[in-house]
Structure formats: structure tokens, C-alpha cells
N, C-alpha and C positions, 0 to 999 in steps of 0.2 A: 386418609386425607393425603398423606405425603405424594402419593401417588396422583392425585388429584391437583395438589398444589405443582407438584414437578411438571404436569402436562401444560398447566395453565401458564406456567412459567417459560418453558419452552414456546410456547404458543405466542406468548407475547413477545418473547426476542425475536421469534420469525418474523413477526409483523415489523418489528422495530428495525429488523435488518434491511426488509425488503423496503421499506419507508425511507432510509438513510441510502440505500441504495437508489432509488429514485432520486432523492437529493442531490447526489454525486453526478448522476446523469445530466443536470442540469447546471451543477458546477463547472462539469469538462466542456461542456459545450459554451455556457456563457461566459466564464471566466476570460478565456484568451480571446473572444470576440469584445468584452470590454461592456458587456450587458449585465445590466442590473439581475442580479439572482432572486429578488423579489418581485420584479415587475418588468414586463407584464407575465400574467399568469401561462401555466404551459400551453402551448399551441402547436399548430401544424407549421413546421418551418417554411412549408410553400404558399398554402391559401391564408395562413396565418388565423385560422379560426380557432378559437380558445376549445381545450377539451372538455368536454362534461365530465362531471364527478365519476360516473361508472368509468368513463374512458382513461382517466385517471389513476385507478388503482394499481400498484404496481404488479407486476408479472399478469394479472390476468387483465388489465386494462389493454395490454398490447394483443394477447388473445382474443378477447372480445372483439378487437378490432380488425382481428384476423391479419395484423401486421401493416394494415393500410388506414391512410386517414376515411373517416367516413363521410366526408363532405367531397375533397378532391380527388379521393384515390390514390394519393402520394404513397409510394411504400415508405414503412416506418422501419428504422434499420432494428435487427433482433438484437442488436448489442443491447438495446434497452433492457428487456427481459432478463437479459446472461447477466449484466451487471448487477442488477437486482437481486437474481438469483445467487449470484457469487457473494455478494454481501451479506446476504440471509445465512447462508451456509458457514461463512466464516465468522458471524456474530455467534450463530448457534454452537460452532465448535470449540470457541473461545469461552462461551457462557459453561459447558459441560466441561473443560477443560481447568477452568479456574474457578467456576463457581460463583456465588456470590461473594466478590471480593472487589476492590479497588482496581487492583490490577484487569480484571475483567472490563471494567469501563473504560478504565485509559487504554487498554489495547482496543478496545471497540472504535477510538478516536484514533488512536495511531494507523488501525487499518484502513481507516476512512482516508486520512491524510495520503498514506501510501498508495491506494486505487486511484484517488484523483490525481495525483501526481503520474503516476503510471499511465493512465490514459491520455491525460493530456499532452505529455511527452511523445505516444504512439502517433497521436493526431499532429503534433506541430514540431515535434524534434526540439521542444525547449520545455523548461520546468519552470513553474510559476513561483518567482521569489516571493510573492505574497504569501502562499501557501507554507511555502518553506520556512520561513521566518515565522510565523506564526504557530508551527509546526514544532519549530525548535524551541520556541519559549515554552510552549505547553509541555514539552517532553522535560523539559527540564524542573520545571512543577512537579510533573508526575514522579520524576526519580526523586525530588526531595521529599514529596508526599511517602513514596513507599519506604525512603530511609526514615521518615520519622516514627512512621507505623511499627517499623522492626525494631526501632531502638529508643534510645532516652538522649536527653542533655542535647549535646553537638550532633546529633544525627543526622538533623535536617540540614546543617551546615556541610558535613562531608557529603551527604547524597548529593547536593548541589553543586560541590566543588568536582565530584567525581563525575558528573554528567558533563559537566562543562569541561573537564579534561576529555573524555570521551568523544566530545564533539569535534573539539579542537585536532586532537588525534585523527578524527575523521576526515578532517579537511586535508592534514598532509600526505596521509596514507593514500588519498584517492589519487594524488599525483602520480603513484606508482600504476596505478590500477590504470590508470588515463594514457601512461606510458605502454602499458603492455596491450591496452586495447588498438591505441596506435600503429604501434608494431605490427601486430596481427592484421588488422584491416583497414590500415590507411589513416593518414592525416586527420582526416574528418570524421574518424569513427565515432569519437566520444566528445561531449560539449564540457563546457565549465561548469552548468548548474548540478553537475553529478557530485561533484565534491559536495556542495551544500547541503545536497539530500543524503550523502553519508554521512553529516556531521548530523543532522536531524536525528539519523538512525542511533548513532552514538549518544546522543543525547536522552533518546527513549530506553534503550537495551542494555547502555554501558559499552564499554569499549571491549569486552570479552564477545558479547553476543554480537556486537559490530562487527568483529574480525570474521565471525562465522558467516555473517550476512554477505561481509564483500566477497569469501572465498566461494560461496554457493553461487552467488550474482557473476563471479568471473567464470565459473565452470560452465553456469547455464549460459552465459553469453558466448563464451568460445565454443560450446557444442552447437548452438544456434546458428551463430556465425559462419563457423566452415560449412553447416549442413546446408545454410542458404545461399553460401557460394557455390558449393557443388551442386546445387538443384538450379543454379541460375537466377534465383529470386533475388539476390544481392550480388552487386558488385563490388570489388575490391576496391578499396578507397571512398566507398558510398559512406554516407553517415548511417548510422543504426543508434537507436535510442537505449541507451544504457539504464535509464529508469526503472523500466519494468523489471529487468536484471534485480536491481538492489532492492525493488519492493518485493520480489518474490523471495529473495533471499532474507529478507527480513522477516516476513511472515513465517516461513520455514522455521527460522530462528526462534520466533515467539516459541511455538510448540516443541521445536525438538532440538533447539539449537545446545542446550545442556546434555541432551543425550548424545547428539553427535561429538560434541568437544570430549566427554568423557569415554566415548568410544574410540576416538583419535588416540588421547593419551594413551589408553589399554592397548591398542594396538602397538604403539611405539616402544611400550614398555616391554612387549613380548619380543619385539623385533631386538631390540639393542639387551634384553635378558635382565631389565630390572624389575 
């Protein structure tokens, strides 16, 4: 029964993840364009023909259509099933890592916000204030709920205050990250919205994992930036979206942040003989 239950739970999580991924595709396309998220229903962006139910099934809908509109033959970006599959995998990984817990539900929400913001930044070189504000508020509530569940009395107050502190610290520290990015890649390398995203990450993860997220984001950004310049994909001084790297750093920190931090301090202890 346990095996059957686990298998059913995994299947349900996979369906949920793919469905949320499908919704995120809608958010990423419509929110920057100022289009309602609920109306009109999913349709071909070229001929505007609404998709049939079987064509709107996450992942499989694109495969059924063979990547083309059934009515006008316009190509449908493979990013749709890629995003749906990515969200499904991340939802499954979160469930397997944290099990049935408040953290699992919270991190599903957090990951959804991160991916939506990262994709919007890739498309438009902007970060949605609407998403970041709501993500920040939900993050504060999440940290408060986690603190309440782990303690008693004033734990919820301290959890809220620590989340606020982490968010404010994120705003300040991103000034340093922005300075480094502009020093390496030019004055237009990073935008002002990145600090708000970093603050949102702080509200969700706390200041320690926020710092780890920022370190990983800078590392990935520097590697990608210099690599792109070396391959003439990106010219020095051209704007580069930093939001996707912050999202990547935060997602890695969810699963491995504590492990990486403890490994770092262990290495420092050996280097300095402590």
C-alpha cells in the first residue's frame, strides 16, 4: 500500500507540476503584454484559433500538434513543453526532498515565482514588479508560518522579523552585486529590478541562503558572461539579464544551500587550522 500510495502521490505531483508549468507559460507571455491571464483561453498567437482540450494538455499537447498549429501551421515554440517539463521535475524534486510538509508547498510557490520572473527577464530584460511584490509578501508569510511551526510563543514574530531583515539586507547587498556586474560587463549589464528580486529571495530563504544564492548567481553570471563574450554571443557593455542567475542560485540553495555552506566553512577551517 505504501508503494502504491507513493506512486500515486508522485503521479499527482508530476501532473500538478506540468499544469503549473503550462500556467507559467501563460503568465510569462501575457503579463508583460498587459493581457488578462484568464481571458481569452489558450489560442494560436498567429491565427488566434482557440486550442482544443487535447491540444492544451501540458507537454503532450505540443507533441500531439508536432510543434505546429493544427489550423494555420504556425510553429509553436518548444519552450512551452520545456518549461512544463522543468516545472514538473522541480516539483517532483521538492516533494522527494522535503516530503509531505509546509516547506514543499511553499517552495513550489517560490519556484513558480522564480521561473516566471526569470523567463520574463529573458524575454524583456525587465522584472515584473507585480510578481516581485506579491512574491515578497507570500515569502514573509511563509517564513512566519515556518517559524510558528518550529516553535511557540513569539516564534511567529521573530520569523517575520528575520524575513524582513533578510529582505532589506538583500536590497542593500545587491548594490554590491550590481557594481561588480557593471564593472565586468559594462554600465548597462544589470538593471534595478534585480535588487527587488534578491529581497524576495531573502524573504523566502533567510539571509544565509540568500547570500548563498547571490554567490551562486554571481559565479554563474560571470562564467556565462565571459563565455558569451569570448564566443561573440554577447558584446561587452550590452545588457544581460541577471534575474535568471538569481533564480538559479535560489533554486540550487533550496536543495543544497546548507550543504554547500557547511562544506565551505569546513574547508575554511582546514585551511586556517581550526
